C-alpha positions in Angstrom: 45.3 117.6 182.5 44.9 121.1 181.4 42.7 121.5 178.3 43.9 124.1 175.8 41.7 127.1 175.3 42.5 127.0 171.5 40.8 124.9 168.8 42.8 121.9 167.6 43.8 122.0 163.9 40.9 119.8 162.6 38.4 121.9 164.6 40.0 125.1 163.4 39.9 124.0 159.8 36.2 123.0 160.1 35.3 126.3 161.7 37.1 128.3 159.0 35.3 126.4 156.2 31.9 127.0 157.8 32.7 130.7 158.4 33.8 131.2 154.8 30.6 129.6 153.5 28.4 131.8 155.7 30.4 134.9 154.7 30.1 134.1 151.0 26.3 133.6 151.3 26.0 136.9 153.1 28.0 138.8 150.5 26.0 137.2 147.6 22.8 138.2 149.3 24.0 141.7 149.9 25.2 142.1 146.3 21.8 140.9 145.0 19.9 143.4 147.1 22.3 146.2 146.1 21.9 145.4 142.4 18.1 145.6 142.7 18.2 148.9 144.6 20.7 150.6 142.2 18.9 152.6 139.6 21.9 152.8 137.3 21.8 149.0 136.6 18.4 148.4 134.9 19.8 145.5 132.9 20.3 143.5 136.1 16.8 144.3 137.4 14.7 143.2 134.4 16.7 140.5 132.7 13.8 138.0 133.0 11.0 140.5 131.9 9.9 140.9 128.4 8.5 144.3 127.5 5.9 144.8 124.7 4.6 148.1 123.3 1.2 147.2 122.0 -1.2 149.1 119.7 -4.9 148.3 119.6 -7.4 149.4 116.9 -11.0 148.5 116.0 -12.0 147.3 112.6 -12.2 150.8 111.3 -8.6 151.5 112.3 -9.5 153.7 115.3 -7.2 153.4 118.3 -8.7 151.9 121.5 -7.4 154.0 124.4 -9.2 152.8 127.5 -8.2 149.2 128.0 -6.9 147.6 131.1 -4.5 144.7 131.7 -7.4 142.3 132.0 -8.3 143.0 128.3 -5.0 141.5 127.1 -3.6 138.0 126.6 0.0 137.4 125.8 1.3 134.2 124.1 5.0 133.2 123.7 5.8 130.1 121.7 2.0 129.6 121.6 1.8 129.4 125.4 -0.3 131.9 127.5 1.9 134.0 129.7 1.0 135.7 133.0 1.2 139.5 132.8 3.5 140.9 135.4 2.9 144.6 134.9 1.0 147.0 132.6 1.1 150.6 131.6 -1.7 152.5 129.9 -1.4 154.7 126.8 -0.9 157.8 128.9 2.3 156.6 130.6 5.3 158.7 129.6 8.1 157.6 127.2 11.8 158.1 127.1 12.5 159.0 123.5 15.5 159.5 121.3 15.4 161.7 118.3 18.2 160.1 116.2 19.2 162.4 113.3 21.3 161.4 110.3 23.7 164.3 109.7 25.8 162.6 107.0 26.6 164.2 103.7 23.6 162.6 101.9 21.2 164.6 104.1 22.6 168.1 103.8 20.0 169.3 101.4 17.2 168.2 103.8 18.4 170.0 106.9 15.9 172.9 107.0 12.9 170.6 106.5 14.4 168.1 109.0 14.6 170.7 111.8 11.1 172.1 111.2 9.7 168.6 111.3 11.5 167.8 114.5 10.0 170.9 116.1 6.6 169.8 115.2 7.3 166.4 116.7 8.3 168.0 120.0 5.0 170.0 120.0 3.0 166.7 119.8 4.7 165.0 122.7 3.4 164.8 126.3 4.9 167.1 128.9 6.3 164.1 130.9 8.1 162.5 127.9 11.8 162.6 128.4 13.6 163.3 125.1 17.3 163.2 124.0 18.8 164.2 120.7 21.6 162.1 119.2 23.2 162.9 115.9 25.5 160.8 113.7 27.7 160.8 110.6 31.0 159.0 110.9 30.8 159.9 114.6 27.9 159.6 117.1 27.2 162.4 119.6 24.6 163.3 122.2 23.8 166.9 121.7 21.1 167.0 124.4 20.6 164.4 127.1 17.2 163.2 128.4 15.0 166.0 129.6 11.4 167.0 129.8 12.5 170.6 128.8 11.4 170.4 125.2 12.6 174.0 124.6 16.2 172.8 125.3 15.7 170.0 122.8 14.5 172.4 120.1 17.5 174.6 120.7 19.9 171.6 120.3 18.2 170.6 117.1 18.5 174.2 115.8 22.3 174.1 116.0 22.7 170.5 114.8 25.0 170.2 111.8 27.5 167.9 110.1 28.5 165.9 107.1 30.5 162.8 106.3 30.0 159.0 106.3 26.9 157.3 107.7 27.6 155.0 110.6 23.9 154.2 111.2 24.2 150.9 113.1 26.9 152.3 115.4 24.5 155.1 116.2 21.7 152.7 117.0 23.9 150.7 119.3 25.0 153.9 121.1 21.5 155.1 121.4 20.2 151.8 122.9 23.1 152.0 125.4 21.9 155.5 126.4 18.3 154.2 126.8 19.4 151.5 129.3 20.1 154.3 131.7 16.5 155.3 131.7 15.5 152.3 133.8 12.0 150.9 133.6 10.3 153.3 131.3 8.6 153.0 128.0 11.3 153.6 125.3 11.4 154.5 121.7 13.7 155.7 119.0 12.5 157.9 116.1 15.3 157.9 113.5 15.5 160.0 110.4 17.9 158.5 107.9 18.2 157.1 104.4 19.5 153.8 106.0 22.6 153.7 103.8 25.2 152.7 106.3 28.8 153.1 105.0 30.3 149.9 106.3 27.2 147.8 105.4 27.3 149.3 102.0 30.9 148.0 101.4 29.9 144.5 102.5 26.7 144.5 100.3 28.8 145.7 97.3 31.2 142.8 97.8 28.3 140.3 98.0 26.6 141.6 94.9 29.7 142.2 92.8 29.3 139.2 90.5 25.6 139.9 89.6 24.6 140.9 86.0 21.0 141.7 86.7 19.1 143.5 89.4 17.4 140.3 90.6 20.7 138.5 90.8 22.2 141.2 92.8 19.3 141.5 95.2 19.3 137.7 95.7 23.1 137.7 96.5 22.7 140.1 99.4 21.2 138.7 102.6 20.2 141.9 104.5 18.6 140.2 107.5 21.7 138.1 108.1 23.7 141.2 108.9 25.7 141.0 112.2 25.3 144.7 113.1 21.5 144.6 112.4 21.0 141.5 114.6 23.1 143.0 117.4 20.8 146.1 117.4 17.7 143.9 117.3 18.9 141.8 120.3 19.6 145.0 122.3 16.2 146.5 121.4 14.5 143.2 122.5 16.4 143.3 125.8 15.3 146.9 126.6 11.8 146.7 125.0 12.6 149.6 122.7 10.3 150.4 119.7 12.0 151.9 116.6 10.3 154.2 114.2 12.4 154.8 111.1 11.6 157.7 108.8 13.2 156.9 105.5 14.6 159.9 103.6 14.3 160.2 99.8 18.0 159.9 99.5 17.6 156.2 100.2 15.4 155.8 97.1 17.5 154.3 94.3 15.1 155.7 91.6 16.3 159.2 92.4 19.9 158.3 91.5 21.4 159.5 88.2 22.9 156.1 87.5 21.6 152.8 88.5 23.3 149.4 88.1 22.6 146.0 89.7 25.0 146.4 92.6 23.7 149.8 93.6 20.1 148.5 93.3 21.1 145.7 95.7 22.7 148.1 98.2 19.7 150.3 98.4 17.2 147.4 98.4 19.1 145.8 101.3 19.2 149.1 103.3 15.4 149.5 102.9 14.8 145.8 104.0 16.9 146.4 107.1 14.9 149.6 108.0 11.7 147.5 107.6 13.1 144.8 109.9 14.0 147.4 112.5 10.4 148.5 112.6 8.7 145.1 112.3 10.9 143.4 114.9 10.5 146.1 117.5 6.8 146.9 117.0 7.3 150.2 115.2 6.4 151.4 111.8 8.6 152.4 108.8 7.4 155.7 107.2 8.5 156.5 103.7 9.1 160.2 103.0 8.0 160.6 99.4 8.0 164.4 99.5 9.9 166.6 101.9 6.8 168.7 102.6 5.3 165.5 104.2 8.1 165.2 106.8 6.4 167.4 109.5 3.2 165.4 109.1 5.0 162.1 109.4 6.8 163.2 112.6 3.5 164.3 114.1 1.9 161.0 113.1 4.7 159.1 114.9 4.1 161.2 118.0 0.4 160.4 117.8 1.1 156.7 117.4 3.2 156.7 120.6 0.2 158.0 122.5 -1.8 154.9 121.4 0.6 152.3 122.8 0.0 150.2 125.9 3.0 148.5 127.5 2.9 145.0 128.8 5.6 143.2 130.9 5.6 139.5 131.4 8.1 136.9 132.6 8.4 133.9 130.2 7.3 130.6 131.7 9.8 128.7 129.6 13.0 129.2 131.6 15.0 126.5 129.8 15.3 128.0 126.4 18.8 128.0 125.0 20.6 131.4 124.5 20.0 132.9 121.1 16.7 131.1 120.5 13.8 132.8 118.7 10.5 133.2 120.5 7.4 134.3 118.6 5.0 136.6 120.5 1.3 137.2 120.0 -1.0 139.6 121.8 -4.8 139.2 121.8 -7.5 141.4 123.1 -10.6 139.8 124.8 -12.9 142.0 122.7 -13.1 140.3 119.3 -13.8 143.6 117.6 -10.3 144.9 118.5 -7.0 143.9 117.0 -3.6 144.2 118.8 -0.2 144.7 117.1 3.3 144.4 118.6 6.7 143.0 117.7 6.6 139.6 116.1 9.0 138.0 118.7 12.4 138.3 120.2 15.7 136.5 120.6 16.5 135.5 124.2 
């Protein structure tokens, strides 16, 4: 009997199944390697890493600038975490100058621009800076660059007016920062915080109030969807936000004040504070316009005192959307560390 040179149907079926499995595994492995080697996909590289920007001061408030990774301990959910990577205070940042060019800031433009120039002068040469402006639209007027003269020129010609889409601007800015890969990242935003869409929602919630206290109690600023979307994105990218609150967000400067307006402005201020607290930044109140340049310079100085710590959480079974408190300690008991209070996974 002559034996066929071809596989029988059962053998052929078995061979095809085995070959398909091998091919699928090979493709999966190849796609994983490619994703890790592709610099344009930082979100896929660092999804399991948490990034903390950490400030350290002594009991007199003086920054401690010469620490190493062995000087730090990181706790998540009260559990000590292994530090995966560490960057000293001298490591460069990718920074966004986010400028509110809505109608409410028109009278501050000259001071705003002069202060921004002073901020640029205080940055390190290797810091990459971008300028993004917003009103009812959001626009990058200069992309990330270490050429700070180009940034200054972009600021010089920045202009606009209209509504304030603050949280859209923050989401856009965070999306631009993802393209910077594994770098220290921060947003310095000059605004009064009165977002047009948020203002409408706050007005509806406070409409039935008769007193200031009633109106403030009716608005739940930290339950805001857009705010929490921004905070989750900032957590994911390890971005620190430094809001500089313009005087136009101060309700005591308004010619007419009622409970609803009080609640709107109070909620806007609370959200600015949350942006700073949750990301490890600091909210700076601009009481007098002549202080604007000094405050910008102070933020630049603060950036130069931050360490960056990366760690991979040991609890891998946490449900999506769960809150994880974070604490950083320094081995020297005379020093105090500060960073964001936690994050949502």
